[in-house]
N, C-alpha and C positions, 0 to 999 in steps of 0.2 A: 246251723249252729254258728258258723263263722259270721253270719249277719248279726247274730245276737252278741257275739264277742267283740264286734266293732266298737271302738271307743274306749274299751277297758283294757285291751291287750293288743300288742303289736303282733303277737303270735296267732297263728291260725291252726285249726285242726285239719289234718290231712287224712282222708280215707285211703288207707294203704291196701291195694288189691292183692298184694303179695303176703299180707299178714295172715298167719294161721288162725288167729282169734281176733276178729274185727272189733268185738266189744271191748276186749282187753286193750287193744291198741288205742281205741278212742279214749278209754278211761285213763290210760297212762298219759296221753297227751293233755287231757284236761287237768289231771293232777299236777303236771308240770306248770301249766298256766296258773292254776289256783294258788299253788305254793309260791309262785314268783310274784304275785300281786301283794304288795305290802299293805295297801289300803283296803280294809274290809268293806268300806263303803262302795268301792268299785265292784267287788264281788257281789254285793247286794244289788247293785244296778243290773248286773248281768242276770242274776236270779229273777229280778223283776221282769226283764225282757223275755226270759224263758217262760215265765208264768208258772214257776214252781211253787208248790204249797209252802207258805211261809213258815208254818210250824216245823215241817220236815227240814227246811233250810236252816232254821235257827238251831235245831238240835245238832245237825251236822256241823254247823259253824262253831257252835259252843264247844264241841269236842274236837274241833279241827280235823274232822274225819273226811279228808279229801276224797278217799276211795268211795265212800257212801254218797257224798255230794255229787261226784262225777257220775256215778251210776244213776242217781235221781235225774240229773240233767239229761243224760242220754235217753232215759226212759221217757221223759216229758217231750223231748224233741221228736222222738219216734212217734209218740201219740199225736203230736201236731201234724207230722207228715201224713200219718194214716188218715186223720180226720180231713185234712185238705184234699187228699186223693179220693177218699170215700164220698165226700159231699161236693166234689167238683162237678159243675154243671156243663 
């Protein structure tokens, strides 16, 4: 996720091993990052790198629903990790 964030934000996402709810911790960090970015084009660049469904992204962006957008990003990043691990030769 941090690799995809490169170039659009100086902040990074930190996986906190002491957090009780890892998903919520990641989501809150992403929400802070998204809400701090003033230029929506930069968020669009990040979404392109993540390879998120454009329709889902546009709906979340239109409503400025950072909670939903963060969840979609985490879900897509998890899919990419799973697929890389599953098809690793």
